C-alpha positions in Angstrom: -8.4 -6.5 -18.0 -10.3 -4.0 -15.9 -10.8 -4.0 -12.1 -12.3 -0.8 -10.8 -10.7 1.1 -7.9 -14.0 0.4 -6.2 -13.5 -3.3 -6.6 -10.1 -3.1 -4.8 -11.4 -0.7 -2.2 -14.8 -1.7 -1.0 -16.7 -0.5 2.1 -17.7 -3.3 4.3 -17.5 -4.9 7.8 -15.0 -6.9 9.8 -13.3 -9.1 10.6 -12.7 -10.7 7.1 -13.4 -9.7 3.6 -13.2 -13.3 2.3 -14.9 -15.0 5.3 -17.3 -12.4 6.4 -18.1 -10.1 3.5 -17.8 -12.7 0.8 -20.4 -15.2 2.4 -22.7 -12.2 2.9 -22.4 -11.2 -0.7 -22.8 -14.8 -2.0 -26.0 -15.1 0.2 -27.4 -11.9 -1.3 -26.7 -13.2 -4.9 -28.4 -16.5 -4.0 -31.5 -14.7 -2.8 -31.8 -13.0 -6.2 -31.7 -16.4 -7.8 -34.4 -17.7 -5.5 -36.5 -14.6 -6.2 -36.3 -15.3 -9.9 -37.1 -19.1 -9.5 -40.5 -20.3 -10.9 -41.3 -22.4 -7.8 -42.2 -21.7 -4.2 -39.4 -21.9 -1.7 -40.0 -22.8 2.0 -36.5 -22.9 3.5 -32.8 -22.2 3.1 -29.6 -24.3 3.9 -25.9 -23.5 3.8 -22.7 -25.5 4.1 -19.3 -24.1 4.5 -16.2 -25.9 3.2 -12.4 -25.6 3.4 -11.1 -22.5 5.2 -14.6 -21.1 5.6 -15.3 -24.2 7.8 -12.0 -24.3 9.6 -11.8 -20.7 10.6 -15.5 -19.7 10.1 -16.4 -19.2 13.7 -13.4 -16.9 14.4 -14.2 -15.0 11.2 -18.0 -14.7 11.9 -18.7 -16.7 8.7 -21.7 -18.3 10.4 -23.2 -14.8 11.4 -22.5 -13.4 7.9 -24.1 -16.3 6.1 -27.3 -16.0 8.2 -27.4 -12.2 7.7 -26.8 -12.5 4.1 -29.7 -15.0 3.7 -31.7 -12.5 5.7 -31.0 -9.8 3.1 -28.0 -7.9 4.7 -25.2 -6.6 2.5 -21.8 -5.3 3.7 -21.9 -1.8 2.5 -25.2 -1.0 4.1 -24.8 -3.2 7.2 -26.7 -2.1 10.3 -25.1 -3.6 13.4 -28.2 -3.0 15.6 -30.6 -4.4 13.1 -28.3 -7.4 12.6 -28.4 -8.4 16.3 -32.2 -8.1 16.3 -32.4 -10.4 13.2 -30.1 -12.9 14.7 -31.9 -13.0 18.0 -35.2 -13.5 16.1 -33.8 -16.2 14.1 -32.7 -18.2 17.0 -36.1 -17.9 18.5 -38.3 -18.4 15.4 -36.1 -20.5 13.2 -37.1 -18.3 10.3 -35.5 -15.6 8.0 -37.6 -13.0 6.1 -35.6 -11.7 3.2 -37.4 -9.0 1.1 -39.9 -10.4 -1.4 -39.7 -14.0 -0.2 -41.8 -14.1 3.0 -40.8 -16.2 6.0 -38.3 -19.0 5.2 -37.3 -21.8 7.5 -33.7 -21.7 8.6 -32.6 -23.3 11.9 -29.0 -22.3 12.4 -28.2 -25.5 14.5 -29.4 -27.7 11.6 -29.3 -25.7 8.4 -25.8 -24.2 8.7 -23.2 -27.0 8.3 -19.5 -26.6 8.9 -18.2 -29.3 6.6 -14.5 -30.0 7.6 -14.2 -33.1 5.6 -15.4 -32.2 2.0 -13.2 -29.4 0.4 -14.6 -28.0 -2.8 -12.3 -28.1 -5.8 -12.4 -24.6 -7.0 -11.0 -22.6 -4.1 -10.2 -23.0 -0.4 -13.2 -20.7 0.5 -16.2 -22.6 -0.7 -19.8 -22.7 0.3 -23.1 -24.3 -1.0 -26.3 -22.4 -0.7 -29.6 -24.3 -1.1 -33.3 -23.5 -1.3 -35.8 -26.2 -0.2 -39.5 -26.9 -0.4 -41.8 -27.6 2.6 -40.6 -31.2 2.7 -37.0 -30.1 3.0 -36.0 -31.3 -0.5 -33.5 -29.1 -2.3 -35.1 -27.1 -5.2 -32.2 -24.9 -6.1 -28.5 -25.2 -5.2 -25.4 -23.1 -6.0 -21.7 -23.3 -5.1 -20.0 -20.0 -4.3 -16.3 -19.3 -3.9 -15.2 -16.3 -1.9 -11.8 -15.6 -3.6 -10.5 -12.8 -1.4 -11.2 -9.1 -0.9 -15.0 -9.6 -0.9 -15.0 -10.9 -4.4 -17.4 -13.8 -5.0 -17.7 -16.1 -8.0 -20.1 -19.0 -8.7 -18.6 -22.4 -9.6 -19.4 -21.7 -13.3 -17.9 -18.2 -13.3 -14.7 -19.6 -11.7 -14.4 -22.3 -14.2 -14.9 -19.8 -17.1 -11.6 -18.1 -16.1 -10.2 -15.1 -14.4 -11.2 -12.3 -16.7 -15.0 -12.2 -16.3 -15.2 -8.4 -17.0 -17.7 -8.0 -19.9 -18.0 -4.2 -19.9 -16.9 -1.8 -22.7 -13.2 -1.6 -23.5 -11.2 0.8 -21.5 -8.3 3.0 -22.9 -5.6 1.3 -21.0 -6.4 -2.4 -20.6 -3.0 -3.5 -19.1 -2.8 -7.1 -17.7 0.8 -6.9 -16.5 3.3 -4.5 -15.1 5.2 -4.7 -18.4 2.2 -3.7 -20.3 1.3 -0.9 -17.8 4.8 0.6 -18.2 4.7 0.3 -22.0 1.3 2.0 -22.2 2.6 4.7 -19.8 5.7 5.4 -22.0 3.6 5.5 -25.2 0.9 7.8 -23.8 3.1 9.9 -21.6 0.6 9.4 -18.8 1.3 8.3 -15.2 -0.2 5.1 -13.8 -2.8 7.1 -11.8 -3.8 9.0 -15.0 -4.2 5.8 -17.0 -6.2 4.2 -14.2 -8.4 7.5 -14.0 -9.1 7.3 -17.7 -10.2 3.7 -17.4 -12.5 4.6 -14.5 -14.0 7.6 -16.2 -14.7 5.6 -19.3 -16.8 3.3 -17.3 -18.6 5.5 -14.6 -17.8 9.2 -15.3 -15.5 11.6 -13.6 -18.0 12.7 -10.9 -18.7 9.2 -9.7 -14.9 8.5 -9.5 -14.3 11.8 -7.4 -17.3 11.1 -5.1 -16.4 7.4 -4.7 -12.7 8.1 -4.1 -13.6 10.8 -1.4 -15.8 8.4 0.4 -13.2 5.6 0.4 -10.7 7.8 2.0 -13.3 9.2 4.4 -14.2 5.8 5.6 -10.6 4.7 5.9 -9.7 7.9 7.9 -12.8 7.6 10.1 -11.8 4.0 10.8 -8.3 5.2 11.9 -9.8 7.9 14.1 -12.2 5.4 15.9 -9.3 3.0 16.5 -7.1 5.7 17.9 -9.7 6.7 20.5 -11.1 3.3 21.5 -9.7 0.9 24.0 -10.8 -2.4 25.6 -10.6 -6.0 24.9 -11.3 -7.5 21.4 -14.0 -10.2 21.1 -13.3 -13.8 20.3 -11.8 -15.2 23.5 -8.1 -14.5 23.1 -8.5 -11.5 25.4 -6.3 -9.3 23.1 -6.3 -5.8 24.3 -6.5 -2.9 21.8 -3.1 -1.2 21.8 -3.5 1.6 19.2 -5.1 4.3 21.5 -2.4 3.8 24.2 0.5 4.1 21.6 -1.1 7.1 20.0 -1.6 8.8 23.4 2.0 8.2 24.2 3.1 9.6 20.9 1.1 12.7 21.4 2.5 13.2 24.8 6.1 12.9 23.5 5.6 15.3 20.6 8.0 18.2 20.6 10.3 16.6 23.1 13.9 16.5 22.0 14.4 13.0 23.5 12.2 11.4 20.8 14.3 9.1 18.6 13.8 9.2 14.8 12.6 5.8 14.5 9.5 6.7 16.6 7.9 7.5 13.2 7.6 3.7 12.8 5.3 3.8 15.8 3.0 6.4 14.2 2.6 4.2 11.2 2.0 1.1 13.3 -0.6 2.9 15.4 -2.6 4.0 12.3 -2.5 0.5 10.9 -3.3 -1.2 14.1 -6.2 1.2 14.7 -7.8 0.0 11.5 -7.3 -3.7 12.2 -8.5 -3.5 15.7 -11.7 -2.0 14.4 -11.8 -4.8 11.8 -11.3 -7.4 14.5 -14.1 -5.8 16.4 -16.5 -6.1 13.5 -16.4 -2.4 12.5 -16.8 -0.6 9.2 -13.5 -0.9 7.2 -12.4 -0.8 3.6 -10.9 -3.7 1.9 -7.5 -2.7 0.8 -7.4 -5.2 -0.8 -8.7 -7.3 2.0 -10.0 -6.8 5.5 -7.1 -8.7 7.1 -4.7 -6.3 5.3 -7.1 -3.3 5.6 -4.7 -1.2 7.7 -1.6 -0.9 5.4 -2.9 1.5 2.7 -4.8 3.9 5.1 -1.9 4.0 7.5 0.6 5.0 4.7 -1.8 7.6 3.4 -2.2 9.0 6.9 1.5 9.0 7.6 2.1 10.8 4.3 -0.6 13.5 5.1 0.4 14.1 8.6 4.1 13.7 8.6 5.5 14.3 5.1 6.1 18.0 4.1 4.2 19.0 1.0 1.6 16.4 1.3 -1.9 17.4 0.0 -5.3 15.7 0.4 -5.9 16.6 -3.3 -3.5 13.8 -4.3 -5.2 11.0 -2.2 -7.1 10.0 -5.4 -3.9 9.5 -7.3 -2.6 7.4 -4.4 -5.8 5.2 -4.4 -5.7 4.8 -8.2 -2.2 3.8 -8.3 -2.5 1.4 -5.5 -5.6 -0.1 -7.1 -3.7 -0.6 -10.4 -1.1 -2.6 -8.7 -3.7 -4.5 -6.6 -5.5 -5.4 -9.8 -2.4 -6.8 -11.3 -1.8 -9.0 -8.3 -5.4 -10.3 -8.1 -5.5 -11.0 -11.9 -2.2 -12.8 -12.1 -2.0 -14.4 -8.7 -4.2 -13.9 -5.7 -5.1 -11.6 -2.8 -6.6 -14.5 -0.8 -4.8 -15.7 2.4 -6.8 -19.0 2.0 -5.3 -19.4 -1.4 -1.7 -18.1 -1.0 -1.1 -17.2 2.5 -0.5 -13.7 4.0 1.9 -12.8 1.3 -1.2 -12.5 -0.8 -3.0 -10.1 1.7 -0.5 -8.0 3.7 2.1 -8.5 0.9 -0.2 -7.2 -1.8 -1.3 -4.3 0.5 2.2 -3.3 1.1 3.0 -3.3 -2.6 -0.2 -1.2 -3.2 0.7 1.2 -0.5 4.4 1.5 -1.7 3.3 2.2 -5.2 0.8 4.9 -4.1 3.3 6.6 -1.9 5.9 6.6 -4.5 3.5 8.1 -7.0 2.3 11.0 -4.8 5.9 11.8 -3.9 6.7 12.4 -7.5 8.0 8.9 -8.6 8.1 8.0 -12.2 6.1 4.9 -13.4 9.3 2.9 -13.4 10.0 3.9 -9.8 6.4 3.2 -8.8 6.7 -0.3 -10.3 10.0 -0.8 -8.4 8.4 0.3 -5.1 5.6 -2.2 -5.5 8.1 -4.9 -6.3 10.4 -4.3 -3.3 7.5 -4.3 -1.0 6.0 -7.5 -2.4 9.4 -9.3 -2.7 10.0 -9.0 1.0 6.7 -10.6 2.0 7.1 -13.6 -0.2 6.4 -16.8 1.6 4.5 -15.2 4.5 2.0 -17.7 6.0 -1.5 -17.2 7.1 -1.8 -18.7 10.6 -4.3 -16.8 12.7 -4.6 -17.9 16.3 -8.0 -19.4 17.1 -9.0 -18.4 13.5 -9.4 -14.7 14.6 -8.1 -11.8 12.5 -6.1 -10.6 15.5 -2.7 -12.5 16.1 -0.5 -12.0 14.2 -2.7 -10.0 11.8 -3.0 -6.6 13.6 0.7 -6.0 14.2 1.5 -7.5 10.7 -0.3 -4.5 9.2 1.9 -2.1 11.0 5.0 -3.8 9.8 3.5 -4.0 6.3 3.0 -0.2 6.3 6.5 0.4 7.5 7.9 -1.9 4.7 5.7 0.1 2.1 7.2 3.4 3.1 10.8 1.9 3.1 10.1 0.4 -0.3 8.8 3.7 -1.7 11.9 5.6 -0.3 14.3 3.1 -1.7 12.7 3.2 -5.2 12.7 7.1 -5.1 16.5 7.0 -4.3 17.0 5.1 -7.7 16.0 5.6 -11.3 13.5 2.7 -11.6 16.1 0.3 -13.0 16.0 -2.9 -11.0 16.8 -6.6 -11.5 13.4 -8.3 -10.5 10.4 -7.1 -12.4 7.1 -6.8 -10.5 5.5 -9.4 -12.9 8.2 -11.9 -11.8 7.6 -11.2 -8.1 3.8 -11.6 -8.7 4.4 -14.9 -10.4 6.7 -16.1 -7.7 4.1 -15.2 -5.2 1.5 -17.3 -7.1 3.9 -20.3 -7.3 4.8 -20.0 -3.7 1.1 -20.0 -2.8 0.5 -23.1 -4.8 3.4 -24.9 -3.1 2.5 -23.7 0.4 1.1 -26.4 2.8 -2.7 -25.9 3.4 -1.8 -25.7 7.1 -0.4 -22.2 6.5 -3.3 -21.0 4.4 -5.9 -19.6 6.7 -7.0 -22.9 8.2 -5.4 -22.3 11.6 -3.9 -25.8 11.4 -0.2 -24.8 11.6 2.2 -22.1 12.6 1.3 -19.8 15.5 -2.2 -21.1 15.5 -1.1 -24.4 17.0 1.9 -23.1 19.0 0.1 -20.4 20.9 -2.6 -21.4 23.5 -6.1 -20.4 22.1 -7.3 -19.0 25.4 
């Protein structure tokens, strides 16, 4: 099993990796199929199902689908051009993806939110269609956005989880137990094994450049969030708080009256800065999802800015270790809130961050695995119930608490020798089972929990 660090950490746009980035990616893939088709296409249609329908407006799924069908992709997203394309589409009822000319697409008629017909493969399902001049469907494909910006066709999902068809990698661990066994046999750290896998596929230069870019985008996102205030879009009138918290923390620096627990406020400010940017539709990095995008960068920033001896030269080790843990969670359970609740998003992110921090602070592979398990264990059962379907309440604060738990988990693991009762594999399997048993009301449908007990205006 191989999932690249650049699969787990992808540059994209907010507010949701599964509901914004995924549909955009699916639409881009569908356009490639249309371009390869032997017949002339005159129009496009889309229908959204399950969680994509129930919380699609709050997650900008409609916008993302339209823009994806116009040829936009998350990594190269241009916000100004996107607004121009959406305005033109409203006026002309056409989209003009590269190589296909003008295609009819009336967003009021050709984009359907289907609340009544769930698709069987995953809670985040969509059907994309290409039509002829009479409106008859010539080509149709079901796509599932399975979390973290990952997209699979109906056929790919049915074929199984492990769809990687590349060359074998040196350390193909599929479980934490295999990971620790390979580490013991090779004498390599988790980061070193993950690095060897990455280099075998794409070379050392691309790994170094890619990792540096991932951290740069993460760090820039924190900085933007710490210097931007105002009200987030969507109608809840949620005010940005990261800047005010950060300004107050800077003003208090050096004062003897500052209590030790104030460090938690620093971590929360870093994480909330990212998720406020995400909620505003800004550029973020999936870590492993957009809804949980603040945890990993917040812990890295905490480590670099507040921990003696921290060095930016080890950020790549942090990301590689975190990606190894995230890959295990995705392969053996889920990173999708629509599939398993927020335990799969913030819980996974906290486990990844705990592992990364433990590693760069000198933890053994056994301590790293223990850190990840502690962090994930104490998110088990967490529901996904965004108010008004927006990635704002409780999502933004939840990232701050996820970062705090990650640091606590890493610290606890470093105080021990790596010996512990509950293996990470057992914790991941428990999360999978809990997600399967969880009511659909609490899996990113906004039909239960805070979403129905807090006024949506």
